[in-house]
C-alpha positions in Angstrom: -100.5 50.0 31.5 -101.3 50.9 35.0 -102.2 53.8 36.9 -99.1 53.2 39.2 -97.1 53.0 36.2 -98.7 56.8 34.4 -97.4 57.9 37.5 -94.3 57.3 37.8 -94.7 55.1 40.5 -92.7 52.4 39.1 -89.9 54.3 37.0 -87.1 53.9 40.1 -83.7 53.8 40.1 -82.7 50.3 39.4 -85.2 50.9 35.8 -84.1 53.5 35.0 -80.2 52.4 35.5 -81.3 49.1 33.1 -82.8 51.1 30.8 -79.6 53.4 29.8 -77.6 50.1 30.6 -79.2 48.9 27.5 -78.3 51.7 25.4 -75.3 51.1 26.4 -74.6 53.9 28.3 -72.8 53.0 31.6 -73.7 55.6 34.7 -71.8 56.7 36.7 -72.6 59.2 38.9 -75.5 61.8 39.5 -78.9 61.0 38.7 -80.3 63.8 39.3 -83.7 64.5 38.4 -84.6 67.7 36.9 -87.7 70.3 37.4 -90.8 68.4 35.0 -94.5 67.6 36.2 -95.5 66.2 32.6 -92.8 63.4 32.2 -89.8 62.7 34.4 -86.2 63.6 33.5 -82.6 63.0 35.3 -79.1 64.3 34.7 -76.1 62.7 35.4 -72.7 61.4 34.2 -71.3 58.1 32.3 -68.5 56.3 32.9 -66.7 59.0 30.9 -67.5 61.5 32.4 -69.8 62.6 29.9 -72.9 64.6 30.9 -76.5 63.8 29.4 -80.1 64.3 30.6 -83.0 60.7 30.0 -86.3 62.2 29.2 -88.9 59.4 30.3 -92.0 60.1 29.4 -94.8 60.0 30.6 -97.3 57.0 29.5 -100.5 56.7 27.6 -99.8 60.8 26.9 -97.8 60.3 22.8 -97.5 57.4 20.5 -94.6 56.1 19.8 -95.1 57.7 16.0 -95.8 61.5 18.0 -92.7 61.0 20.1 -91.0 60.5 16.9 -92.0 63.0 14.7 -90.9 65.6 17.7 -88.1 63.8 17.3 -87.7 64.0 13.5 -88.4 68.3 13.6 -85.5 68.9 16.3 -83.6 66.9 13.8 -85.1 69.3 10.7 -84.3 72.7 13.2 -80.4 71.2 14.6 -79.6 70.5 10.0 -80.4 74.1 9.9 -78.3 75.4 12.2 -80.9 76.3 14.6 -80.0 75.5 18.4 -82.1 73.7 19.9 -81.9 70.3 21.8 -82.0 67.2 20.4 -82.1 63.2 21.5 -79.2 61.2 20.4 -78.8 58.4 18.1 -78.4 55.4 20.4 -78.4 51.9 18.3 -79.6 53.5 15.9 -82.6 55.4 16.9 -83.6 57.9 19.3 -86.5 57.1 21.2 -86.3 54.1 23.6 -88.3 51.7 25.9 -87.8 50.0 28.8 -90.6 48.2 31.2 -93.1 50.1 29.9 -92.0 53.4 29.4 -90.9 55.3 26.6 -87.1 57.8 27.1 -85.0 59.5 24.9 -81.3 60.4 26.0 -79.9 63.9 25.1 -76.8 66.0 25.6 -77.0 68.0 28.7 -76.8 71.3 28.2 -76.7 74.2 30.1 -77.4 78.1 30.0 -78.6 81.0 31.6 -81.9 82.6 31.4 -83.2 84.2 29.2 -83.9 87.7 30.5 -87.5 88.9 29.0 -86.8 92.3 30.0 -83.3 92.3 28.1 -84.0 94.0 24.2 -80.7 92.0 21.9 -82.3 88.8 23.9 -85.3 89.1 22.5 -84.3 90.3 18.6 -81.9 87.8 19.3 -85.4 85.0 19.6 -87.2 86.4 17.4 -84.5 85.9 13.8 -84.6 82.2 15.2 -88.2 81.9 15.5 -88.2 82.8 11.7 -85.8 80.4 11.4 -87.7 77.7 13.6 -90.5 78.3 11.7 -88.7 78.7 8.2 -87.6 74.6 8.9 -91.4 74.3 10.4 -93.3 74.6 7.5 -90.5 72.8 4.9 -92.9 69.2 6.0 -96.1 68.8 8.2 -96.9 66.8 11.0 -99.0 63.7 10.6 -99.5 62.1 14.0 -99.7 64.7 16.2 -101.4 67.4 16.9 -103.5 70.3 15.4 -103.5 73.6 18.2 -107.4 74.0 18.7 -111.0 74.7 20.9 -111.7 71.1 21.0 -107.9 70.5 23.4 -107.7 73.7 25.0 -111.1 74.1 26.0 -113.8 71.8 25.1 -111.9 68.8 26.8 -111.0 71.2 29.8 -114.4 72.1 30.4 -115.0 68.8 31.0 -112.7 67.8 33.5 -112.8 70.8 35.4 -116.9 69.6 36.0 -116.2 66.4 36.1 -113.6 66.9 39.3 -114.2 66.6 42.9 -111.4 68.6 43.4 -113.1 72.4 42.3 -114.7 73.3 45.8 -118.0 71.9 46.1 -119.2 76.4 46.9 -118.3 77.5 44.0 -118.1 75.0 41.2 -120.9 76.0 40.0 -119.9 79.5 39.8 -116.8 78.5 38.1 -118.6 76.3 35.6 -120.4 79.0 34.5 -117.6 81.5 33.8 -115.6 78.8 32.0 -119.0 78.3 29.6 -119.0 82.3 28.7 -115.2 82.3 28.4 -115.6 79.0 25.8 -119.1 81.2 24.1 -117.0 83.8 23.1 -113.6 82.3 22.1 -116.2 80.5 19.5 -116.6 83.6 18.3 -113.6 85.4 18.1 -111.4 81.9 17.3 -110.4 81.5 13.8 -107.9 79.0 11.9 -107.1 81.7 8.2 -103.7 80.9 9.1 -100.6 78.7 7.7 -100.4 75.8 9.4 -97.1 75.3 10.7 -94.6 72.7 13.4 -94.4 74.7 15.8 -92.4 74.5 19.2 -95.8 74.5 20.5 -94.4 76.0 24.4 -92.5 78.8 24.0 -92.1 80.6 26.7 -89.0 82.3 28.8 -88.3 78.8 30.8 -87.9 76.8 27.6 -85.6 79.2 26.4 -80.9 79.1 27.9 -78.7 81.2 26.9 -75.5 80.1 25.6 -73.9 83.2 23.4 -77.6 83.2 22.2 -80.9 81.2 22.5 -81.2 77.0 23.1 -84.3 76.0 22.7 -85.6 73.1 24.6 -88.5 70.9 25.1 -90.0 70.0 22.4 -92.2 67.7 23.8 -95.5 70.7 23.3 -94.7 70.4 19.3 -97.9 70.4 17.1 -99.6 71.7 14.6 -100.8 76.0 14.7 -100.5 79.6 13.8 -96.9 81.1 13.8 -98.2 83.3 16.9 -98.4 80.6 19.0 -94.8 80.3 19.0 -94.3 84.7 20.1 -97.4 86.0 22.4 -96.1 84.2 26.1 -92.4 86.2 25.1 -93.9 89.2 25.7 -95.5 91.2 28.8 -96.6 94.1 30.3 -98.9 96.7 29.6 -100.2 98.2 25.8 -97.6 100.3 25.5 -94.9 97.7 26.1 -96.5 95.3 24.9 -96.2 97.0 20.9 -92.4 98.0 22.0 -91.7 93.6 22.5 -93.8 93.0 18.9 -92.4 95.4 17.6 -88.6 94.3 18.6 -89.5 90.3 17.7 -91.6 90.2 14.9 -88.7 93.0 12.9 -86.4 90.6 14.0 -88.4 87.4 12.6 -89.2 88.7 9.0 -85.8 88.8 8.5 -86.3 85.3 8.1 -90.2 85.0 7.1 -92.9 87.0 7.0 -95.6 87.1 9.7 -99.3 87.5 9.1 -100.2 90.9 11.1 -103.8 89.1 11.6 -102.8 86.2 13.8 -102.3 89.3 16.3 -105.9 88.2 16.8 -105.9 85.1 18.5 -103.3 86.9 21.7 -106.3 87.0 23.6 -107.8 83.8 22.6 -104.3 81.7 22.9 -103.8 82.9 26.4 -107.7 82.4 27.3 -107.1 78.7 26.1 -104.0 78.4 28.3 -105.1 79.7 30.9 -107.9 76.7 30.9 -106.0 74.4 29.9 -103.3 74.4 32.2 -105.6 74.5 34.9 -107.6 71.3 33.6 -104.1 69.9 33.3 -103.0 70.1 36.7 -106.6 68.5 38.0 -106.1 66.0 35.4 -102.7 64.9 37.2 -103.3 64.7 40.2 -103.6 61.1 40.9 -99.9 61.6 40.2 -98.4 62.5 44.0 -95.8 64.4 42.8 -98.9 67.3 41.4 -100.2 68.0 45.6 -96.8 68.4 46.9 -95.8 71.2 43.6 -99.6 72.8 43.4 -100.8 73.0 47.5 -103.1 75.9 47.0 -105.2 74.2 44.6 -107.2 73.0 47.9 -107.7 76.7 48.9 -110.9 77.9 48.0 -109.5 81.3 47.7 -106.9 79.6 44.8 -110.6 79.1 43.2 -111.6 82.6 43.3 -108.7 84.3 41.7 -108.9 81.7 39.4 -113.3 82.7 38.8 -112.0 86.4 38.9 -109.2 85.9 36.3 -111.4 84.6 34.0 -113.9 86.4 33.5 -111.3 89.8 33.1 -110.3 87.1 30.0 -113.2 87.1 28.7 -113.6 91.0 28.6 -110.6 91.5 27.1 -111.6 88.8 24.4 -114.5 91.5 23.2 -111.9 94.6 23.4 -110.2 95.4 19.8 -106.9 93.4 19.2 -104.1 94.7 19.1 -102.7 97.1 16.2 -99.6 97.5 15.2 -97.6 100.3 13.4 -96.4 98.0 10.2 -92.4 97.6 10.0 -91.6 94.3 9.0 
């Protein structure tokens, strides 16, 4: 696969229309690009005025088998009556390919934004996450990755070390802070948890509201601990977090027991995500969409803030983990 294809430069409207035509879908109007950096996602209507979303996967990221596991997880969740965006079966299969790209077609499912400060919304989401993990534990991924330090800290360290995007005057400081963060992570990360098929990227932006939650974008689905699908929904100071955790976990535990020892992974997972996200943008910098979307990456002040954030996160890793009064 060429670098141009990797960066979607060959994914032009004609290729998209041809790809959809080959599935039997006739695009009537739309082909509107939706907000997505890792993949390319388009909304459109067919000649019967039905609305769809086409997702073209970034080449060289996932194999066909790994995407098939993402789709099967969505089908398993859908079969258990969990509100999730699942791909359509077209010509007997969910995963399509055309012009060097894997793609899938989904029904267009609109909704309002999930309200992070709405306790009723949080309670609903807690229940459904318990149900998602009920389904997730019924079988295992065999080709998708398991969440861990190699992917989320060790590989990002190498990417940052070799990047020319990091200002030379700040690079040593950044790498030293990340190295210290990595050392502390290795001391506090553990794998004493039940492995589950997870959504993997369950932040508020991946939850829509349609008389209840609708979970979208299983692109980062992987094996990991239950806490990974919960911690990004909690925010604020320690007291606010305790209240939110009580709501989430009491609702979650209506459908599945939660191991409170996983609370010790909240700050390690936050640290891993911080470094992984930064390295992800650096890794994708040759994709023209990224310099347009992240112009501040060329600003030295941005990198100084990252150094400060990583330093503070390393300090938080050394604090006692969040403790809750058991109510669930």
